[in-house]
VEXDREN-2710 file (C-alpha; in Angstrom, 1 decimal):
% VEXDREN-2710
k/r/px/py/pz
1/UNK/19.1/6.0/3.1
2/UNK/16.4/7.4/4.9
3/UNK/13.2/8.1/2.9
4/UNK/10.3/10.9/3.3
5/UNK/7.8/8.1/2.8
6/UNK/8.1/4.1/2.2
7/UNK/5.0/2.6/1.1
8/UNK/4.8/-1.1/2.0
9/UNK/2.2/-3.0/-0.1
10/UNK/1.6/-6.6/0.5
11/UNK/2.0/-9.0/-2.1
12/UNK/1.7/-12.7/1.0
13/UNK/0.7/-15.2/-0.8
14/UNK/-0.3/-18.4/2.0
15/UNK/-0.2/-22.0/1.1
16/UNK/-3.3/-23.6/-1.6
17/UNK/-7.0/-23.9/0.8
18/UNK/-5.2/-21.8/3.4
19/UNK/-8.4/-20.6/6.4
20/UNK/-7.6/-17.3/5.6
21/UNK/-6.8/-15.6/2.0
22/UNK/-4.1/-13.1/1.1
23/UNK/-4.0/-9.7/0.2
24/UNK/-0.9/-11.2/-2.6
25/UNK/-3.7/-13.1/-4.0
26/UNK/-5.6/-10.7/-5.3
27/UNK/-3.4/-8.1/-7.1
28/UNK/-1.1/-7.1/-5.0
29/UNK/1.6/-6.5/-7.5
30/UNK/-0.3/-4.9/-9.9
31/UNK/-0.4/-2.5/-7.3
32/UNK/3.0/-2.2/-6.2
33/UNK/3.8/-2.3/-10.0
34/UNK/1.0/0.1/-10.4
35/UNK/3.2/2.8/-7.5
36/UNK/6.3/2.6/-9.0
37/UNK/5.1/3.4/-12.2
38/UNK/3.3/6.5/-11.4
39/UNK/6.1/7.7/-8.9
40/UNK/8.7/7.0/-11.2
41/UNK/6.4/9.5/-13.4
42/UNK/5.4/12.3/-10.9
43/UNK/9.1/12.6/-10.4
44/UNK/8.6/14.0/-7.0
45/UNK/11.1/15.8/-4.8
46/UNK/10.9/13.2/-1.7
47/UNK/13.2/10.5/-1.2
48/UNK/10.6/7.7/-2.0
49/UNK/10.2/3.8/-2.7
50/UNK/7.7/1.7/-2.7
51/UNK/8.2/-1.8/-2.5
52/UNK/6.2/-5.6/-1.8
53/UNK/6.3/-6.6/1.6
54/UNK/5.1/-10.2/3.1
55/UNK/2.1/-10.5/5.3
56/UNK/1.4/-7.8/7.5
57/UNK/-1.2/-9.7/9.4
58/UNK/-4.7/-7.6/8.3
59/UNK/-5.8/-10.0/5.7
60/UNK/-9.2/-10.2/6.6
61/UNK/-9.6/-6.3/5.5
62/UNK/-7.8/-6.5/1.6
63/UNK/-5.2/-5.8/0.6
64/UNK/-3.0/-3.5/2.7
65/UNK/-0.8/-1.1/2.1
66/UNK/1.7/0.7/5.0
67/UNK/3.0/4.5/4.5
68/UNK/5.9/4.9/7.0
69/UNK/6.6/6.9/9.0
70/UNK/3.3/8.0/8.9
71/UNK/2.2/4.8/10.6
72/UNK/-0.9/4.7/8.2
73/UNK/-2.4/1.9/7.4
74/UNK/-4.6/1.5/4.7
75/UNK/-7.5/-1.3/3.9
76/UNK/-8.6/-2.9/0.6
77/UNK/-7.1/-0.7/-1.3
78/UNK/-8.3/-1.3/-5.1
79/UNK/-5.9/-0.4/-8.4
80/UNK/-8.2/2.2/-9.0
81/UNK/-7.4/3.5/-5.7
82/UNK/-3.4/4.1/-5.8
83/UNK/-3.9/7.2/-7.9
84/UNK/-5.8/8.6/-5.1
85/UNK/-3.4/7.9/-2.1
86/UNK/-0.3/9.6/-4.1
87/UNK/-2.2/12.7/-4.5
88/UNK/-3.9/13.1/-1.5
89/UNK/-1.5/10.7/1.5
90/UNK/2.1/11.2/-0.7
91/UNK/1.8/14.6/-2.3
92/UNK/0.2/16.8/-0.6
93/UNK/0.1/14.7/3.2
94/UNK/-3.3/14.4/3.6
95/UNK/-4.6/10.3/4.8
96/UNK/-7.6/8.8/2.6
97/UNK/-9.8/8.6/5.8
98/UNK/-12.2/6.0/3.5
99/UNK/-9.1/3.3/3.3
100/UNK/-7.5/3.5/6.9
101/UNK/-7.3/0.8/8.7
102/UNK/-9.6/1.9/12.0
103/UNK/-7.9/0.8/15.3
104/UNK/-10.4/0.5/17.9
END
């Protein structure tokens, strides 16, 4: 199945004592669950999938989410940001600039 929006939420966990932190250590699965629950509640007329993902390799920026096919990466995402991402990006097709990874 091809999705209108496919949301990948990093849930990677590194071994204890690793020199870098991991997204999954903070609240990766909580964010996955929040996306899934809210998207189901909204029952939008889009083909959507939110799922856990392995390392997206930009952990230094905090909890990471990628939205495809848009190629947008959100960083430093908190549980409180899920609704804004859904309403702005998924429903209204507008990028949440304050959370967007800035490419240089």
